[in-house]
C-alpha positions, 0 to 999 in steps of 0.5 A, spaced: 053 191 666 060 193 668 064 188 673 063 191 679 055 192 678 056 184 677 059 182 683 056 187 688 051 183 691 057 177 693 062 182 694 062 182 702 062 174 702 069 174 700 073 174 707 079 177 703 076 183 702 074 184 710 081 182 712 085 187 707 080 192 709 082 191 716 089 191 715 088 198 712 084 201 717 089 199 722 094 202 719 090 208 717 088 209 725 096 208 727 099 213 722 094 218 722 091 223 727 084 221 726 079 226 729 071 226 731 072 233 727 074 229 721 070 229 714 072 223 710 071 221 703 072 213 701 073 213 694 072 207 690 068 205 696 065 198 693 060 196 699 064 200 704 067 195 708 073 200 710 068 206 711 064 202 716 071 200 720 073 207 720 066 210 722 067 211 729 073 214 729 071 220 725 065 225 724 062 223 718 064 219 711 062 220 704 062 213 701 063 214 693 063 209 688 061 209 680 058 203 681 050 203 682 050 196 684 055 197 689 052 204 692 045 200 693 049 195 697 052 200 701 045 204 702 042 197 705 048 196 709 047 203 712 040 202 713 041 196 716 046 199 721 042 205 723 049 209 722 048 216 721 055 218 719 055 214 713 053 217 706 053 212 700 054 217 694 054 215 686 059 219 683 064 218 677 070 222 679 074 220 673 069 223 669 068 230 672 071 234 678 067 233 685 064 240 687 061 238 694 064 239 701 071 238 702 074 233 706 080 232 712 082 225 709 081 221 702 082 214 703 082 209 697 083 202 697 084 197 690 081 203 686 087 206 683 089 201 679 083 201 675 084 209 673 087 210 667 089 217 668 092 217 674 095 225 674 088 227 673 085 223 679 090 225 684 089 233 682 082 232 683 083 228 690 088 234 692 082 239 690 077 236 695 082 236 701 082 241 706 088 244 707 093 240 711 088 234 710 091 227 708 090 222 703 091 214 704 092 210 698 092 202 698 093 198 692 097 193 689 105 193 688 107 192 680 105 185 678 105 181 672 098 181 670 096 175 673 092 178 679 086 180 674 088 176 668 090 177 661 084 181 659 085 187 664 087 193 660 089 198 666 094 198 671 098 192 673 099 195 680 104 200 681 111 202 684 109 206 690 115 211 689 112 213 682 105 214 686 109 218 691 112 222 686 106 224 682 103 226 689 108 231 690 108 234 683 100 235 685 102 239 691 102 233 697 108 233 701 111 228 706 109 221 702 110 215 706 109 208 704 109 201 707 107 194 705 100 193 709 097 186 706 098 180 702 093 177 698 094 170 696 090 169 690 089 163 685 092 165 678 090 162 671 095 157 672 091 154 678 097 156 683 096 160 689 100 167 688 102 172 693 100 179 691 103 185 696 099 191 697 102 198 699 099 203 703 101 210 701 100 216 706 101 224 704 099 230 707 096 236 703 
């Protein structure tokens, strides 16, 4: 069982996950012209915290994740809430392109640094967005590896300008980014360390 399947049941008990999503949702609502006509995809949605915070500002949200247990948690949360514009979706966009509906906004938080092939996933993001649609990426600034620990083997955060350049190479325009949150986390030494998070927005 992968890490996210193991932690799905207790994910929402961590207040930092709520605080981070709230900061990201607030900035998305401030920076983008969200519309009740928009269809949104949250990629790597986890338990859907961000989607639940954005649901009243848009028409519908597809909450996509590759973790079966995360999707089960989302399904239960949607059933409990009675919301009809949220759709938990089990799909691994790393493994294959998505051939379903297209979207006006693709939002993703803290998922990109788990993806090995960034250019390919950005190309797939571009393909599933409508013309003039937006992408909103929230993730860690480059760190020394202490956020996840020594066994983490994918990306230790990013220089957001490098991601912005990749977006432009894929066809996106006008990328802009800002720091949107700071995660204060205990590292292996036992000390508390700050890990800033950026929000990068671009348009197709």
